[in-house]
C-alpha positions as CSV (number, residue, x, y, z in Angstrom):
1,M,89.6,103.5,164.5
2,D,92.1,103.8,161.6
3,K,91.7,100.9,159.2
4,L,94.6,99.4,157.3
5,L,93.2,98.9,153.9
6,S,96.0,97.3,151.9
7,L,99.0,94.9,152.6
8,E,101.8,94.8,150.0
9,S,103.7,92.3,152.0
10,L,105.2,91.7,155.4
11,D,108.9,92.0,156.1
12,D,111.2,90.3,158.6
13,I,110.6,90.4,162.3
14,P,112.8,93.5,163.3
15,S,111.2,95.6,160.5
16,L,107.7,94.9,161.8
17,L,108.7,95.5,165.4
18,Q,110.2,98.8,164.2
19,C,106.8,99.8,162.7
20,Y,105.1,99.0,166.0
21,A,107.7,100.9,168.1
22,S,107.4,104.0,165.9
23,G,103.6,104.0,166.2
24,E,103.1,103.6,162.4
25,L,101.2,100.5,163.0
26,T,99.5,98.4,165.7
27,P,98.9,94.6,165.8
28,S,95.1,95.3,165.4
29,R,95.6,97.2,162.1
30,M,98.1,94.5,160.9
31,V,95.7,91.7,161.3
32,E,93.0,93.6,159.5
33,A,95.3,94.0,156.5
34,V,96.4,90.4,156.6
35,H,92.8,89.1,156.9
36,A,91.9,91.1,153.8
37,E,94.9,89.9,151.9
38,I,94.5,86.1,152.5
39,R,90.9,86.0,151.2
40,E,92.4,85.6,147.7
41,D,94.0,82.1,147.7
42,S,94.5,81.1,144.1
43,D,97.9,79.4,145.1
44,H,96.2,76.9,147.5
45,V,98.1,78.1,150.5
46,W,95.6,77.9,153.3
47,I,93.4,75.1,154.6
48,Y,91.9,77.3,157.3
49,T,92.3,81.0,158.2
50,L,91.2,82.4,161.5
51,P,88.1,84.8,161.4
52,L,88.9,88.5,161.8
53,E,87.3,88.6,165.2
54,S,89.7,85.8,166.5
55,L,92.7,87.7,165.0
56,R,91.6,90.9,166.7
57,Q,91.5,89.1,170.1
58,Y,95.1,87.9,169.7
59,A,96.2,91.4,168.6
60,L,94.4,93.0,171.6
61,A,95.9,90.5,174.0
62,A,99.3,91.5,172.7
63,E,98.6,95.2,172.9
64,E,97.4,94.9,176.5
65,K,100.8,93.3,177.5
66,G,102.9,95.6,175.5
67,M,106.1,95.3,173.5
68,A,108.4,95.2,176.4
69,A,106.9,92.0,177.7
70,L,106.6,90.1,174.4
71,P,109.7,89.3,172.2
72,L,107.3,88.5,169.3
73,Y,104.8,91.3,169.9
74,G,102.3,91.2,167.1
75,I,104.3,89.0,164.7
76,P,101.9,87.1,162.4
77,F,102.7,83.5,161.6
78,A,101.3,80.5,159.8
79,I,101.0,76.9,161.1
80,K,101.2,73.7,158.9
81,D,98.0,71.9,159.3
82,N,99.4,68.9,161.1
83,I,100.2,71.0,164.1
84,D,97.6,71.8,166.6
85,L,96.1,75.2,167.3
86,A,93.5,75.1,170.1
87,G,89.9,75.5,168.8
88,V,90.9,75.2,165.1
89,P,90.5,71.9,163.1
90,T,93.7,69.9,162.4
91,T,93.2,67.9,159.1
92,A,96.7,66.8,158.0
93,A,95.2,67.5,154.5
94,C,92.7,64.7,155.0
95,P,89.1,66.0,155.7
96,A,88.0,62.6,157.0
97,F,90.8,62.6,159.6
98,A,90.0,66.1,161.0
99,Y,89.7,66.8,164.7
100,T,89.5,70.0,166.8
101,P,92.1,70.0,169.6
102,Q,91.5,71.7,173.0
103,R,95.2,72.6,173.5
104,S,97.7,74.1,171.1
105,A,100.9,72.2,170.3
106,T,103.6,73.1,172.8
107,V,105.7,75.0,170.1
108,V,102.6,77.0,169.0
109,Q,101.6,77.9,172.6
110,R,105.1,79.1,173.3
111,L,105.1,81.4,170.2
112,I,101.6,82.8,171.2
113,D,102.8,83.4,174.8
114,A,105.6,85.5,173.3
115,G,103.1,87.7,171.4
116,A,103.0,86.0,168.0
117,I,99.6,85.9,166.2
118,P,98.5,82.8,164.4
119,I,96.9,83.7,161.1
120,G,95.8,80.2,159.9
121,K,96.6,76.6,159.0
122,T,98.5,75.8,155.8
123,N,98.2,73.3,153.1
124,L,100.5,70.3,153.0
125,D,101.2,66.9,151.3
126,Q,98.6,64.7,153.0
127,F,99.9,63.2,156.3
128,A,103.2,65.0,155.6
129,T,104.1,62.3,153.1
130,G,105.8,63.9,150.1
131,L,108.3,66.7,149.2
132,N,106.5,68.3,146.4
133,G,103.3,70.0,147.6
134,T,100.9,68.5,145.0
135,R,99.4,65.6,147.3
136,S,96.5,67.4,148.9
137,P,92.8,67.3,148.3
138,Y,92.9,71.1,149.0
139,G,94.8,71.7,145.7
140,A,98.4,71.6,144.6
141,C,100.2,74.5,146.3
142,R,101.9,76.7,143.7
143,N,105.4,78.1,143.7
144,A,105.7,81.7,144.9
145,F,107.8,82.7,141.8
146,N,106.2,80.6,139.1
147,P,102.7,79.1,139.6
148,E,103.4,76.3,137.1
149,Y,106.1,74.9,139.4
150,I,105.9,73.0,142.6
151,S,106.2,74.7,145.9
152,G,108.0,71.8,147.5
153,G,106.4,69.9,150.3
154,S,105.2,68.7,152.6
155,S,105.2,72.1,154.3
156,S,104.1,73.7,151.0
157,G,101.6,76.3,152.2
158,S,103.7,77.4,155.1
159,A,106.6,78.2,152.7
160,V,104.5,80.0,150.1
161,A,102.6,82.1,152.8
162,L,105.9,83.5,154.0
163,A,107.5,83.9,150.5
164,K,104.5,85.9,149.5
165,G,104.7,88.1,152.5
166,L,101.5,87.1,154.2
167,V,103.2,86.3,157.5
168,C,106.6,87.0,159.1
169,F,107.4,83.4,159.7
170,S,105.9,80.0,159.6
171,L,106.0,76.5,161.1
172,G,106.4,73.3,159.1
173,T,107.5,69.8,160.0
174,D,110.5,68.0,158.6
175,T,110.9,64.2,158.6
176,A,112.5,63.6,155.1
177,G,113.2,67.2,154.1
178,S,109.7,68.9,154.3
179,G,111.1,72.0,156.0
180,R,114.0,72.4,153.6
181,V,112.9,71.6,150.1
182,P,110.0,74.2,150.1
183,A,112.5,76.8,151.5
184,A,114.8,76.2,148.6
185,F,112.0,76.4,146.1
186,N,110.7,79.7,147.5
187,N,113.9,81.6,148.4
188,L,113.7,81.1,152.2
189,I,115.6,80.0,155.2
190,G,114.4,76.6,156.3
191,Y,115.7,75.5,159.6
192,K,115.5,71.9,160.7
193,P,116.6,71.8,164.4
194,T,118.2,69.0,166.2
195,R,115.7,66.3,166.8
196,G,113.9,67.1,170.1
197,W,114.9,70.7,170.4
198,L,111.4,71.7,169.4
199,S,108.6,69.7,171.0
200,T,106.4,67.6,168.8
201,R,103.6,67.3,171.3
202,G,100.5,68.3,169.4
203,V,101.9,67.3,166.0
204,V,100.3,64.5,163.9
205,P,103.2,62.2,163.5
206,A,104.7,61.0,160.2
207,C,107.6,59.0,161.7
208,R,107.3,59.9,165.3
209,S,110.9,58.9,166.2
210,L,112.2,61.2,163.5
211,D,109.8,64.1,163.3
212,C,110.9,67.7,163.8
213,V,109.0,70.9,163.8
214,S,110.8,73.2,161.5
215,I,110.9,77.0,161.0
216,F,110.6,79.0,157.8
217,A,112.1,82.4,158.2
218,L,113.2,85.2,155.8
219,T,116.5,85.5,157.5
220,A,118.8,83.2,159.6
221,A,118.7,85.8,162.3
222,D,114.9,85.5,162.5
223,A,115.1,81.8,162.7
224,E,117.6,82.1,165.6
225,R,115.2,84.5,167.4
226,L,112.4,82.1,167.0
227,L,114.5,79.2,168.2
228,E,115.2,81.0,171.5
229,V,111.4,81.4,172.1
230,A,110.2,78.0,170.7
231,A,112.7,75.6,172.0
232,G,112.8,74.0,175.4
233,Y,112.5,70.6,177.1
234,D,108.9,69.3,177.2
235,A,108.2,66.4,179.6
236,E,105.0,65.5,177.7
237,D,107.1,64.8,174.6
238,I,108.9,61.4,174.9
239,Y,111.4,62.5,172.3
240,S,112.2,65.9,173.7
241,R,115.9,66.7,174.4
242,Q,117.7,69.3,176.4
243,R,119.7,71.7,174.3
244,K,123.5,71.5,174.4
245,G,125.7,74.4,173.4
246,S,128.5,74.2,170.8
247,D,132.1,74.9,171.5
248,N,132.8,77.6,168.9
249,D,131.4,79.6,165.9
250,F,133.0,78.4,162.7
251,S,131.3,81.2,160.8
252,L,133.9,83.6,162.3
253,Q,137.0,81.6,161.6
254,R,138.4,79.2,159.0
255,F,136.3,76.1,158.7
256,R,136.1,72.9,156.7
257,F,133.0,72.0,154.8
258,G,132.4,68.6,153.2
259,V,131.1,68.3,149.6
260,P,130.1,65.0,148.0
261,R,132.4,63.7,145.3
262,Q,131.7,65.0,141.8
263,Q,130.3,61.6,140.6
264,Q,128.0,61.5,143.6
265,L,126.4,64.9,143.0
266,Q,123.0,64.5,141.3
267,F,121.2,67.4,139.5
268,F,118.9,65.2,137.4
269,G,119.7,67.0,134.1
270,N,119.4,70.5,135.6
271,N,122.5,72.4,134.5
272,E,121.5,75.5,136.2
273,S,121.4,73.8,139.6
274,E,124.8,72.4,138.9
275,R,126.1,75.9,138.1
276,L,124.6,77.4,141.1
277,F,126.0,74.8,143.4
278,T,129.5,75.3,142.0
279,E,129.1,79.0,142.7
280,A,127.9,78.2,146.2
281,V,131.1,76.2,146.9
282,A,133.1,79.2,145.8
283,K,131.1,81.5,148.0
284,L,131.8,79.4,151.1
285,Q,135.5,79.4,150.2
286,A,135.4,83.2,150.0
287,L,134.0,83.2,153.5
288,G,136.9,81.3,154.8
289,G,135.8,77.8,154.3
290,E,138.0,74.9,153.0
291,A,136.2,72.4,150.7
292,I,136.8,68.8,151.6
293,E,135.6,66.2,149.2
294,I,133.9,63.3,151.0
295,D,132.4,59.9,150.3
296,F,128.7,60.5,150.3
297,T,127.8,56.8,150.2
298,P,126.9,56.2,153.9
299,F,124.6,59.3,153.7
300,Q,122.9,58.0,150.5
301,E,122.5,54.5,152.0
302,A,120.9,55.9,155.2
303,A,118.6,58.0,153.0
304,R,117.2,54.9,151.3
305,L,116.1,53.4,154.6
306,L,113.4,56.1,155.0
307,Y,111.2,54.9,152.3
308,D,112.8,51.6,151.3
309,G,113.1,50.3,154.9
310,P,111.0,49.5,157.8
311,W,110.4,53.2,158.8
312,V,107.5,53.1,156.4
313,A,105.8,51.0,159.1
314,E,106.1,53.9,161.4
315,R,104.1,56.0,159.1
316,Y,101.4,53.4,159.2
317,A,101.6,53.2,163.0
318,A,101.0,57.0,163.2
319,I,97.5,56.7,161.8
320,Q,96.9,53.0,162.1
321,Q,93.4,53.2,163.5
322,F,92.2,55.7,160.9
323,F,94.0,54.0,158.0
324,D,92.5,50.6,158.7
325,V,89.0,51.9,158.5
326,H,89.3,54.8,156.0
327,S,92.2,54.0,153.7
328,D,89.9,55.0,150.8
329,Q,90.0,58.6,152.2
330,V,93.8,58.7,151.7
331,I,94.9,59.9,148.3
332,P,97.3,58.0,146.1
333,P,100.3,57.8,146.2
334,V,100.1,58.5,150.0
335,R,97.9,55.5,150.4
336,E,100.3,53.3,148.5
337,I,103.3,54.4,150.5
338,I,101.5,53.8,153.9
339,A,100.0,50.5,152.7
340,G,103.6,49.4,152.0
341,A,104.1,49.0,155.7
342,H,102.3,45.7,155.6
343,R,105.4,43.9,154.0
344,Y,107.6,44.5,157.1
345,F,107.8,42.5,160.2
346,A,109.2,43.2,163.7
347,A,112.5,41.6,162.7
348,D,112.8,44.1,159.8
349,A,112.6,46.9,162.2
350,Y,115.5,45.6,164.3
351,N,117.5,44.8,161.3
352,G,116.9,48.3,159.9
353,L,118.1,49.8,163.2
354,Y,121.3,47.7,163.1
355,R,121.9,48.9,159.5
356,L,121.3,52.5,160.5
357,H,123.7,52.3,163.4
358,A,126.4,50.8,161.2
359,L,125.9,53.6,158.6
360,K,126.0,56.3,161.3
361,R,129.3,54.9,162.6
362,R,130.8,55.2,159.0
363,A,129.2,58.7,158.7
364,D,130.5,59.9,162.1
365,Y,134.0,59.0,161.0
366,I,133.7,61.4,158.1
367,W,132.9,64.2,160.4
368,T,136.4,64.0,161.9
369,D,137.5,65.8,158.7
370,M,134.8,68.5,158.4
371,D,132.9,71.1,160.4
372,C,129.8,71.1,158.3
373,L,128.4,69.4,155.2
374,L,127.3,71.4,152.1
375,T,124.9,70.0,149.6
376,P,122.2,71.3,147.3
377,T,118.8,71.3,149.1
378,A,117.3,69.7,146.0
379,G,119.1,68.8,142.7
380,T,116.4,70.2,140.6
381,I,112.7,71.5,140.5
382,Y,109.7,70.2,138.5
383,T,106.5,71.6,137.1
384,I,103.3,70.6,138.9
385,E,102.3,68.8,135.7
386,A,105.4,66.7,135.5
387,M,105.2,65.9,139.2
388,Q,101.7,64.6,138.9
389,E,102.5,62.5,135.9
390,D,105.4,60.7,137.7
391,P,104.9,61.3,141.4
392,V,106.9,58.6,143.0
393,R,110.2,58.9,141.0
394,L,110.3,62.6,140.9
395,N,109.6,62.9,144.6
396,A,112.3,60.5,145.4
397,N,114.7,62.7,143.4
398,L,113.8,65.7,145.7
399,G,114.8,63.7,148.7
400,Y,118.3,62.7,147.4
401,Y,120.1,65.3,149.7
402,T,117.5,65.4,152.6
403,N,116.2,61.9,153.5
404,F,119.2,60.9,155.6
405,M,119.3,64.0,158.0
406,N,117.0,62.9,160.8
407,L,117.9,59.3,160.6
408,L,121.6,60.2,161.2
409,D,120.6,62.8,163.9
410,Y,121.8,66.0,162.2
411,A,120.7,69.7,162.3
412,A,120.3,71.5,159.0
413,V,119.6,74.9,157.6
414,A,118.5,75.4,154.0
415,V,119.8,78.8,152.6
416,P,118.9,80.7,149.4
417,A,121.8,80.6,146.9
418,G,120.8,82.3,143.8
419,F,118.4,82.0,141.0
420,Q,118.2,80.0,137.7
421,N,118.0,81.9,134.4
422,D,114.3,81.4,134.5
423,G,114.0,83.2,137.8
424,L,113.3,80.2,140.0
425,P,115.2,80.1,143.2
426,F,118.0,77.6,144.2
427,G,119.0,76.6,147.6
428,I,121.9,74.9,149.5
429,T,121.8,73.0,152.8
430,L,124.3,73.3,155.7
431,A,124.3,70.3,158.0
432,A,126.1,69.4,161.2
433,P,125.8,66.8,164.0
434,A,123.2,67.3,166.6
435,H,123.4,70.4,168.9
436,Q,125.4,72.5,166.4
437,D,122.3,74.5,165.4
438,E,123.5,78.0,166.4
439,R,126.8,77.5,164.5
440,L,124.8,76.6,161.4
441,L,122.5,79.5,161.7
442,H,125.4,81.9,162.1
443,L,127.1,80.6,159.0
444,A,123.8,80.7,157.1
445,G,123.5,84.4,158.1
446,C,126.9,85.2,156.8
447,I,126.0,83.4,153.6
448,Q,122.8,85.4,153.2
449,Q,124.9,88.6,153.6
450,A,127.5,87.5,151.1
451,Y,124.8,86.8,148.5
452,G,122.7,89.8,149.2
453,L,119.6,88.3,147.7
454,S,116.2,89.7,148.2
455,L,114.1,87.9,150.7
456,G,111.2,85.6,149.8
457,A,109.3,86.6,146.5
458,A,108.3,90.1,147.5
459,G,111.7,91.7,146.8
460,V,112.5,92.7,150.4
461,P,116.2,93.5,150.8
462,V,118.3,91.7,153.2
463,R,119.5,93.6,156.3
464,N,122.8,93.1,157.8
465,E,122.4,91.2,161.1
466,Y,125.6,89.1,161.0
467,P,128.4,91.7,160.6
468,S,131.7,90.3,159.8
469,E,134.5,91.0,157.5
470,K,134.1,87.8,155.6
471,A,130.3,88.2,155.2
472,S,130.6,91.6,153.6
473,S,133.6,90.8,151.4
474,Q,132.7,91.2,147.8
475,V,134.6,91.9,144.7
476,P,134.8,95.7,144.4
477,T,133.3,97.3,141.3
478,Q,135.2,99.9,139.3
479,D,134.1,103.2,138.0
480,L,133.7,103.2,134.2
481,Q,135.8,106.3,133.8
482,S,138.7,104.4,135.4
483,S,138.4,101.5,132.9
484,S,138.8,101.5,129.3
485,S,136.4,103.9,127.4
486,S,134.9,101.0,125.4
487,A,134.6,97.3,125.8
488,P,137.0,94.9,124.1
489,S,135.9,93.9,120.5
490,D,134.7,90.5,121.8
491,Q,132.6,92.0,124.7
492,V,129.5,94.1,124.9
493,R,128.4,96.3,127.8
494,V,124.9,96.3,129.0
495,A,123.2,98.5,131.6
496,V,120.6,96.7,133.9
497,C,118.2,98.5,136.2
498,G,115.8,95.8,137.7
499,A,115.8,92.1,138.5
500,H,119.2,91.6,136.7
501,L,121.0,93.7,139.4
502,S,123.4,91.8,141.6
503,G,121.6,89.6,144.1
504,L,118.2,89.9,142.5
505,P,116.3,86.9,140.9
506,L,117.4,87.3,137.2
507,N,121.1,88.1,137.9
508,G,122.0,84.5,137.0
509,Q,121.1,85.3,133.4
510,L,124.3,87.4,133.3
511,T,126.6,85.3,135.6
512,S,125.8,82.1,133.7
513,R,126.9,83.8,130.5
514,N,130.3,84.7,132.0
515,G,129.1,88.3,132.6
516,R,131.4,90.5,134.6
517,L,130.2,93.5,136.7
518,M,132.0,96.6,135.5
519,A,130.4,99.5,137.5
520,S,127.6,100.5,139.8
521,T,126.6,104.0,138.5
522,T,123.6,106.0,137.3
523,T,122.0,107.2,134.1
524,S,122.0,110.8,133.1
525,S,119.2,112.8,134.6
526,D,116.6,112.4,131.9
527,Y,115.0,109.1,132.7
528,K,112.0,107.8,134.6
529,L,111.5,104.5,136.3
530,Y,108.1,102.6,136.6
531,A,107.0,99.5,138.5
532,L,105.3,97.3,135.9
533,P,102.4,95.2,136.9
534,G,102.7,91.4,136.6
535,E,103.8,88.2,138.4
536,P,107.0,87.9,140.3
537,P,109.9,88.5,139.8
538,K,108.7,92.1,139.7
539,R,110.1,94.2,136.8
540,P,110.8,97.9,136.3
541,G,110.4,99.8,133.1
542,M,112.8,102.7,132.4
543,V,112.0,105.3,129.8
544,R,113.8,108.3,128.5
545,V,111.8,111.5,129.0
546,D,111.1,114.3,126.5
547,R,112.9,117.7,126.7
548,N,109.8,119.2,128.4
549,E,109.6,116.5,131.1
550,Q,111.6,116.4,134.3
551,G,113.7,113.3,134.6
552,V,116.1,111.9,137.2
553,A,119.2,109.8,137.4
554,I,118.5,106.1,137.8
555,E,120.8,103.6,139.5
556,V,122.1,101.0,137.1
557,E,124.8,98.3,137.0
558,V,127.0,98.0,133.9
559,W,127.8,94.4,133.0
560,E,130.2,93.1,130.3
561,L,129.1,90.1,128.4
562,P,130.9,88.1,125.6
563,V,129.5,89.0,122.2
564,R,128.6,85.4,121.6
565,E,126.3,85.4,124.6
566,F,124.7,88.7,124.0
567,G,122.2,87.4,121.4
568,S,120.8,84.7,123.6
569,F,120.5,87.1,126.4
570,V,118.5,89.7,124.4
571,A,116.3,87.0,123.0
572,G,115.1,86.1,126.4
573,I,113.9,89.7,127.2
574,P,110.1,89.8,127.2
575,A,108.0,92.6,125.8
576,P,107.5,95.5,126.6
577,L,111.2,95.6,127.6
578,G,113.9,95.7,125.1
579,I,117.5,96.8,124.6
580,G,118.4,100.4,123.5
581,T,121.1,103.0,123.9
582,I,121.4,104.5,127.4
583,T,123.4,107.5,128.5
584,L,125.2,107.2,131.8
585,A,126.0,110.0,134.2
586,D,129.5,110.4,132.8
587,G,128.2,110.7,129.3
588,T,129.1,107.2,128.3
589,A,126.6,105.5,126.0
590,V,125.9,101.7,126.5
591,Q,123.3,99.2,125.6
592,G,120.7,98.8,128.3
593,F,117.1,98.0,129.2
594,L,114.5,100.4,128.1
595,C,110.6,100.0,128.2
596,E,108.1,100.9,125.5
597,R,106.1,104.0,126.5
598,Y,102.6,102.4,126.1
599,A,103.5,99.9,128.9
600,V,104.0,102.6,131.5
601,A,100.7,104.5,131.0
602,D,99.1,102.8,134.0
603,A,102.3,101.9,135.9
604,E,103.5,103.4,139.1
605,D,106.1,106.1,138.7
606,I,108.9,105.1,141.2
607,S,111.6,107.5,139.9
608,R,111.7,109.3,143.2
609,F,113.4,106.3,144.8
610,G,116.4,106.7,142.4
611,G,116.4,103.1,141.2
612,W,114.9,99.6,141.7
613,R,116.9,98.8,144.8
614,G,115.6,102.1,146.4
615,Y,112.1,101.1,145.6
616,L,112.7,97.7,147.2
617,Q,114.2,99.2,150.3
618,Q,111.2,101.4,150.6
619,L,108.9,98.4,150.5
620,G,111.1,96.8,153.1
621,K,110.6,99.8,155.4
622,S,106.9,100.3,154.8
623,R,105.3,97.0,154.0
624,L,101.9,98.2,155.1
625,R,100.2,101.3,153.8
626,T,97.0,103.1,154.6
627,H,94.8,104.7,152.0
């Protein structure tokens, strides 16, 4: 039997299905590669991974039924470890609480029945209490882009497993934002459905009346595919609801989106998040949206009820028998949060409900003026060290835009929306009243197309699955030969060939300095391009060849920067990269990225792909390679 010996990363669902259909790959070979890859877990992603023999059994079961019968044929996925998988321990990140269920959760079983293959159970903030991913005895889950930063929580491992290309999708839960904050911090789609659309039978409750199973996906289209498989009324779940359709698709017409008043927006000192959110508002306007400023007060006040109101008592009720006997096994500050339930009485619960209904009445009135709500997913991001030093206050900051969502009965989709100058992702959230899920996912797909960002942390290019004129409308670039032969005296032109290209992780270092894209072109035919080793975001190194070497033309973008900004831009370029003079295809000489030759001695020569995007596209088409 052929053995799949290495796994670079998995792609979106259609790409893997194409590999199966072409015969390049089988589910059995795929699980061998995934199993080999997940043995290294320095990022604290997994609590339990299935043994290879179990994975083979799932793969063989799918192969026996065939692709025609299974919409998720051989698609690997991860499960947050507060969701049951039959025969596998459920810990909720508390070893003393662990039990082994005989049945899988309803949503997990539906996915398996459709051909999906569970790879393992992922790390989380203990008992799903937290938005940061550091509250686990299994280790603080590390961000997929920078391991010094938080991954977001509580569905931390599920997000990072997907972002790093170990699975094609993953399941989380979302009570206060746990399915959206990790998506924003790891460049993913985080879909929190209407409460009750996905069954919560077989899920360890956080706040049972509010809990949602959430979906992490690389694309909005994948999230919609998974919804169709996983959703459905479940008579065994007392909070299950029948789906209702929405009247129209506002992603294909002019729509109104609400934005909190300027003084109500909070970025907690992060100027990069503020810049990126301003750009997101402009992006939605370019897609046909009309921005409506709204009073965010009722949403903020509802959000405070989740942790400063009687709903804390519902967290205690979820694990009451265990907590009363084993509270010493619960880590701080989770223990402190749950123990806070003792200060509430039954009357407080009713008064809290009355207050929530009053706030919802006020919020519902605001919806008469807008089709959807746009906010940052989180106002900022923190290092793991900072979060552990101030866990309660900083965690509360992360929930500023998320805590109200389930209390007010909204659907929401977190969408990638660019990168900070340091390469960390930023995300926005679209929200709408219950049962508007498909509309939100369609709009999220259009936004993904408009941004054109790579998917997750593996550099996979986005595919066009939401074709529309608005989604593909971008400012056209001009040929350098049709522009002035040189930049104005107060501007400098610089050619970029890697992560600074439009839509890639470091492009914000140009746009934040008022950079302007002048042309998409190529170098002259005497360069080579190499993939340099190192942590994401991945970087290429371009070198000029000697006369006796065969070079190629490499794809570049030429950007124009104000001279006053050029110095700070260059100062941030790490060795072995630097700025030198590059010759373009038309003979024009501009400043641009070059790499010192010593650094490419052991690097992979990727010149044959014609550029960094070509290399990323190749990765997207062939994630899995045999040796």
